[in-house]
C-alpha positions in Angstrom: -3.2 10.6 18.0 -3.4 7.0 19.0 -0.2 5.9 20.7 1.1 2.5 20.1 3.8 1.1 22.4 7.2 1.6 21.7 8.8 -0.6 19.1 11.6 -1.9 21.5 9.1 -3.2 24.0 6.3 -4.2 21.8 7.8 -6.6 19.3 9.6 -9.8 19.9 13.0 -8.1 19.3 14.3 -4.9 18.0 16.1 -7.2 15.4 12.9 -7.3 13.3 12.8 -3.5 12.8 16.5 -3.6 12.1 16.2 -6.1 9.3 13.3 -4.2 7.8 15.2 -0.9 7.8 18.3 -2.6 6.3 16.2 -3.8 3.3 14.9 -0.3 2.7 18.4 1.2 3.4 19.9 -0.9 0.6 17.6 0.4 -2.0 17.6 4.0 -0.6 21.6 4.0 -0.7 21.8 2.7 -4.1 19.3 5.3 -5.3 21.5 8.1 -3.7 24.8 6.9 -5.5 23.0 6.7 -8.9 21.8 9.8 -11.0 18.0 10.3 -10.1 15.8 9.7 -13.0 12.2 10.2 -13.5 9.7 7.5 -14.8 9.0 7.3 -18.3 5.4 8.5 -18.8 5.5 8.4 -22.6 5.4 4.6 -23.0 1.8 4.5 -22.1 -0.3 2.0 -20.4 -0.2 -0.5 -23.3 3.2 -1.7 -21.9 1.9 -2.8 -18.5 2.5 -6.4 -17.7 -0.8 -8.2 -17.3 -2.8 -11.2 -19.0 -5.4 -9.7 -21.0 -6.0 -6.3 -20.7 -9.7 -5.6 -19.9 -11.5 -3.3 -22.4 -14.6 -2.2 -20.3 -14.6 1.2 -18.6 -13.6 0.0 -15.0 -11.0 -2.5 -16.5 -9.4 0.1 -18.5 -9.2 2.4 -15.5 -7.5 -0.1 -13.2 -5.1 -0.9 -16.1 -4.1 2.6 -16.3 -3.6 3.0 -12.6 -1.7 -0.3 -12.5 0.6 1.1 -15.2 1.5 4.3 -13.4 2.4 2.6 -10.4 4.8 0.4 -12.5 6.4 3.6 -13.9 7.3 4.8 -10.4 8.6 1.5 -8.8 10.3 0.8 -12.1 12.3 4.0 -11.7 13.0 3.6 -8.0 14.2 0.1 -8.4 16.2 1.0 -11.5 17.9 3.8 -9.5 19.1 1.2 -7.0 20.5 -1.0 -9.8 17.6 -3.5 -9.2 14.9 -5.0 -11.4 11.2 -4.3 -10.5 9.0 -7.3 -11.0 5.5 -6.4 -12.0 2.6 -7.8 -10.1 -0.4 -9.4 -11.9 -3.6 -7.7 -10.9 -6.6 -10.3 -11.1 -10.1 -8.7 -11.5 -12.9 -10.9 -10.2 -16.3 -11.0 -9.0 -17.6 -12.8 -5.8 -14.9 -15.5 -5.3 -11.6 -16.3 -6.8 -8.9 -18.8 -6.0 -5.5 -17.6 -5.0 -2.4 -19.1 -3.7 -3.2 -17.6 -0.3 -6.8 -19.3 -0.2 -10.0 -18.4 -1.6 -10.6 -14.7 -2.0 -13.9 -13.2 -1.4 -15.5 -9.8 -2.2 -16.3 -9.3 1.5 -12.3 -9.4 2.0 -12.0 -6.2 0.1 -8.8 -5.9 -2.4 -5.8 -8.1 -1.1 -2.3 -8.8 -2.0 -0.9 -12.3 -1.9 2.7 -12.7 -1.4 2.9 -16.2 -2.4 1.7 -15.7 -6.0 2.6 -11.9 -6.0 -0.8 -11.1 -7.3 -3.2 -8.4 -6.3 -7.0 -9.4 -6.3 -9.7 -7.0 -6.8 -13.3 -7.3 -6.8 -14.3 -3.9 -8.3 -17.6 -4.0 -6.4 -15.5 -2.7 -3.4 -15.1 0.6 -5.4 -19.1 0.9 -4.9 -18.7 0.1 -1.1 -15.9 2.7 -1.0 -18.6 5.4 -2.1 -21.7 4.1 -0.3 -20.4 2.7 2.8 -17.2 4.4 3.6 -18.4 7.8 1.8 -15.1 8.1 -0.1 -16.1 8.6 -3.7 -13.9 9.5 -6.7 -11.6 7.9 -9.1 -8.6 9.0 -7.0 -9.8 7.2 -4.0 -10.2 4.0 -5.9 -6.6 4.4 -7.5 -5.5 5.0 -3.9 -6.7 1.6 -3.1 -4.7 0.0 -6.0 -1.6 1.9 -5.2 -2.0 0.6 -1.5 -1.8 -3.0 -2.7 1.0 -2.3 -5.1 2.7 -1.0 -1.9 2.4 -4.5 -0.5 4.0 -6.0 -3.4 7.0 -3.5 -3.2 7.3 -4.8 0.5 7.3 -8.6 -0.7 10.2 -7.6 -3.3 12.1 -5.9 -0.5 11.8 -9.0 1.8 9.9 -6.8 4.2 6.8 -8.9 4.1 8.5 -12.0 4.8 10.3 -10.9 7.8 7.1 -9.3 9.4 5.3 -12.7 8.7 8.1 -14.6 10.3 8.0 -12.4 13.3 4.4 -12.6 13.5 4.5 -16.4 13.7 6.4 -16.3 16.9 4.7 -13.7 18.9 1.4 -13.0 20.6 -1.8 -11.9 18.7 -1.5 -8.4 20.1 2.0 -8.0 19.0 1.3 -9.8 15.7 -1.4 -7.1 15.1 0.8 -4.3 15.9 3.4 -5.5 13.5 0.7 -5.7 10.8 -0.4 -2.0 11.5 3.2 -0.9 10.7 3.3 -3.1 7.6 -0.1 -1.5 6.4 1.0 2.2 7.2 4.1 1.7 5.3 1.9 0.6 2.4 -0.1 3.6 2.9 3.2 5.7 2.6 4.5 3.9 -0.5 1.1 4.7 -2.1 1.7 8.3 -1.3 5.1 8.0 -3.0 3.1 6.9 -6.2 0.7 9.9 -5.8 3.8 12.3 -5.2 5.1 11.2 -8.6 1.5 11.6 -10.2 1.3 15.1 -8.9 4.5 16.2 -11.0 2.7 15.2 -14.3 1.1 18.2 -16.0 -2.7 17.9 -16.5 -3.2 14.4 -14.8 -4.6 15.2 -11.5 -7.6 17.3 -10.7 -8.5 19.5 -8.0 -9.7 17.6 -5.0 -8.0 14.2 -6.0 -5.7 14.2 -3.0 -8.4 15.0 -0.7 -10.4 12.1 -2.1 -7.4 9.8 -1.3 -7.1 11.3 2.2 -10.8 10.6 2.7 -10.3 7.1 1.8 -7.3 6.5 4.0 -9.5 8.1 6.9 -12.6 6.0 6.1 -10.6 2.8 5.9 -9.0 3.3 9.5 -9.6 0.4 11.9 -11.4 2.9 14.5 -13.9 4.3 11.8 -14.8 0.8 10.8 -14.9 -0.7 14.3 -17.3 2.3 15.1 -19.4 1.4 12.2 -19.8 -2.4 12.8 -19.5 -2.6 16.7 -19.8 0.7 18.1 -16.5 0.5 20.1 -12.9 0.9 19.4 -10.4 -1.8 20.6 -6.9 -0.6 20.0 -5.1 -4.0 20.5 -7.3 -5.5 17.7 -6.0 -2.9 15.2 -4.4 -4.5 11.9 -4.4 -1.4 9.8 -4.2 1.7 11.9 -6.6 4.3 12.8 -7.9 6.8 10.0 -5.7 9.6 11.4 -2.5 7.4 11.1 -3.4 6.1 7.6 -3.9 9.6 6.3 -0.7 10.8 8.0 1.6 8.1 6.6 -0.1 8.5 3.1 0.7 12.2 3.2 4.1 11.7 4.5 4.9 9.7 1.3 3.1 12.1 -0.8 5.1 15.2 0.6 8.4 13.6 0.4 8.4 11.1 -2.4 11.3 9.4 -0.5 11.5 5.8 0.4 13.3 6.3 3.6 10.5 8.5 4.9 8.3 5.3 5.1 10.2 3.7 7.9 7.1 2.7 9.9 9.0 0.1 11.8 11.5 2.4 13.1 9.0 5.0 14.2 8.5 5.1 18.1 5.2 6.6 17.4 2.7 6.3 14.4 
């Protein structure tokens, strides 16, 4: 396991982790005070909030996955007495403008906290199969759920706190903050998969393994080995393959938000 320096000595102050944990704790404590409810899977994907539902095969698939994430996070926020604001997912090809600048296919899927939209060039799914050797619909679904995880972080104020801290620290420390942000999004994607696994007849044998292959394949160490042949820990921005798989599985196995505290974890 790759060991990152301890939170107390790496980041600008321990207050960053404390503020992020308080944001998560407020949601968790509210959930514990209210009766636990399950997402309503009977409403169907037609209720998903999006501008113009695509009708092609890939667009339909993406819409269904986005809808499933909405069921999970609407329930989690409702248990906390809060309202979940649904993200908008933009499918594009090549280039697209966003409030965070020009989006390009070479960037891969990304979430823009300024306009709270997820941007996805579906050609990335071909790359996921061809370059990263992580085929399968569930691997693709994990990618969407991960970006939705960033949206949850934005709603909870976590993304803003991390961004503010990154602007006042070194590049090395900013990268390590980003690693913890990304690993938390992986854990939140695991919570989504945990809910999906409870629904009869939805998941197929091998789906979880497909998602875990994707988390491994998209690790900084794997990508750096492919592109440069060397691994530079201080340049990590998303975490190693093992770390990404570990935090996804943690969310999957527990289904609990409080288990996704990457900022309070001394080791990742």
